[in-house]
C-alpha positions in Angstrom: -34.8 12.9 36.5 -35.8 14.7 33.5 -33.1 17.2 33.5 -30.1 14.1 34.6 -31.9 12.7 31.5 -31.3 15.9 29.2 -27.7 16.4 30.2 -26.7 13.0 29.6 -28.6 13.4 26.4 -26.5 16.4 25.4 -23.3 15.0 26.5 -23.5 12.0 24.1 -24.8 14.3 21.3 -21.8 16.3 22.2 -19.2 13.3 22.3 -20.8 12.0 19.1 -20.5 15.1 17.2 -16.7 15.0 18.3 -15.9 11.6 17.3 -17.4 11.9 13.8 -15.6 15.0 13.1 -12.5 13.5 14.0 -13.1 10.5 12.1 -13.7 12.3 9.2 -10.8 14.4 9.5 -8.0 12.2 9.8 -9.9 9.8 6.8 -9.2 13.4 4.6 -6.1 13.9 6.0 -4.4 10.9 5.4 -0.9 11.0 6.1 1.6 8.0 5.3 4.4 9.5 6.8 5.3 5.7 7.6 4.3 2.7 5.7 1.3 1.2 7.0 2.7 -2.1 9.4 1.2 -5.5 8.7 -1.3 -4.6 6.3 -1.7 -6.4 2.8 -1.6 -3.2 0.6 -3.5 -4.5 -2.6 -1.6 -3.4 -5.7 -4.3 -2.1 -8.2 -1.8 -1.5 -10.8 1.8 -0.3 -11.8 3.0 1.8 -14.4 6.5 1.2 -15.4 8.3 3.7 -18.1 4.3 4.7 -19.0 3.2 1.4 -19.9 0.6 0.3 -17.4 0.4 -2.9 -16.1 -2.7 -4.3 -14.5 -2.9 -7.8 -12.7 -5.6 -10.2 -14.2 -6.5 -13.8 -14.2 -4.6 -14.3 -10.9 -5.6 -16.4 -7.8 -5.2 -13.2 -5.4 -4.8 -9.9 -5.6 -1.2 -9.1 -5.8 0.2 -7.4 -2.6 2.8 -6.3 -0.2 3.2 -6.1 3.8 5.8 -4.4 5.1 7.2 -5.4 8.6 9.9 -3.9 11.2 12.0 -3.4 7.4 11.0 -6.5 6.1 8.3 -6.9 3.1 6.5 -9.6 1.4 3.8 -10.3 -0.7 2.3 -12.2 -3.4 3.2 -11.1 -6.9 0.5 -12.8 -8.9 2.2 -15.9 -9.2 4.8 -16.3 -6.6 5.6 -15.2 -3.0 8.4 -12.6 -2.8 10.2 -11.2 0.6 12.8 -8.7 1.1 14.2 -6.3 3.1 13.6 -2.0 2.7 14.9 1.1 5.2 12.3 4.1 5.1 13.1 7.6 6.9 9.3 8.5 6.8 9.2 9.9 2.9 11.1 7.6 1.3 11.2 3.9 0.8 14.5 1.8 -0.2 14.3 -1.8 -1.3 17.9 -3.0 0.1 20.1 -5.5 -2.5 20.0 -5.4 -5.9 16.9 -7.9 -6.2 13.7 -8.9 -4.4 13.8 -13.0 -3.7 11.0 -15.0 -4.3 9.3 -18.1 -5.3 10.0 -19.7 -9.0 6.8 -21.2 -10.2 6.1 -20.5 -13.9 2.2 -19.8 -13.9 -0.2 -19.2 -17.0 -1.4 -16.8 -19.0 1.2 -15.6 -19.7 -0.3 -11.8 -18.6 0.2 -13.1 -15.0 3.9 -13.8 -16.0 4.1 -10.7 -17.9 2.8 -8.4 -14.8 5.0 -10.7 -12.2 8.3 -10.5 -14.1 7.9 -6.3 -14.6 6.8 -5.7 -11.1 9.8 -8.2 -9.3 12.6 -6.5 -11.4 11.8 -3.0 -11.0 11.3 -3.3 -7.1 14.1 -2.0 -6.3 15.7 1.1 -5.4 14.2 4.4 -3.9 10.7 5.0 -3.8 9.2 8.1 -2.8 6.2 7.8 -0.7 3.1 9.3 -1.7 -0.3 10.3 -0.8 -2.5 10.9 -3.4 -5.9 11.4 -3.5 -6.0 8.9 0.4 -4.2 6.3 -1.1 -1.1 5.1 -0.8 1.1 5.1 -3.8 5.3 4.5 -4.5 7.3 6.4 -7.0 10.9 5.5 -7.8 13.6 8.4 -7.5 13.6 8.7 -11.6 9.9 8.2 -12.6 10.2 5.0 -14.0 7.9 2.8 -11.9 4.6 3.8 -10.0 2.8 1.2 -7.8 -0.8 1.7 -7.3 -2.4 0.6 -4.3 -6.2 0.2 -3.8 
C-alpha cells in the first residue's frame, strides 16, 4: 500500500512538473502567427507619425476583436467594424475606410484618439510579437497599435 502511494505521488509530481514547464514555455515563446480570434484586444496606445495617442476619459477601453475575416470594436466613443485578410504575418484591412457609428463624444481628447485611430486603420499591418504582446505596425511604419 505504501509503495502504491509513493508511486502515485511520484507520478503526480512528475506530471505537475511537466505541465507547469510546458505552460511557462508557451508564455515565454508566444507566437502571433495568427490573430487571436474572438478575443477582445484592449488598445493601450497608438503611435501615428511619431505622435503617441493614449486613450483617456473613455467609458471603456478602446478595443478590437477579430473573427473569421471580420473585425469589430470600440474606439473610445463609437463602435466600428470592417473586413480583413491575414496570411499570418500581415493583416490587410479591406476597403478605404473602417465603418463606424457617428456619435459625437466629449471631451475632445476622446474624439481626437478615435478620429486618429479610425482614419489610419487601413491598409497592410505587420503582426508583431514584442515582449509577449501583440502589436500591429503598418507597412510604412507611420502607425503602430499597441495592445495591453
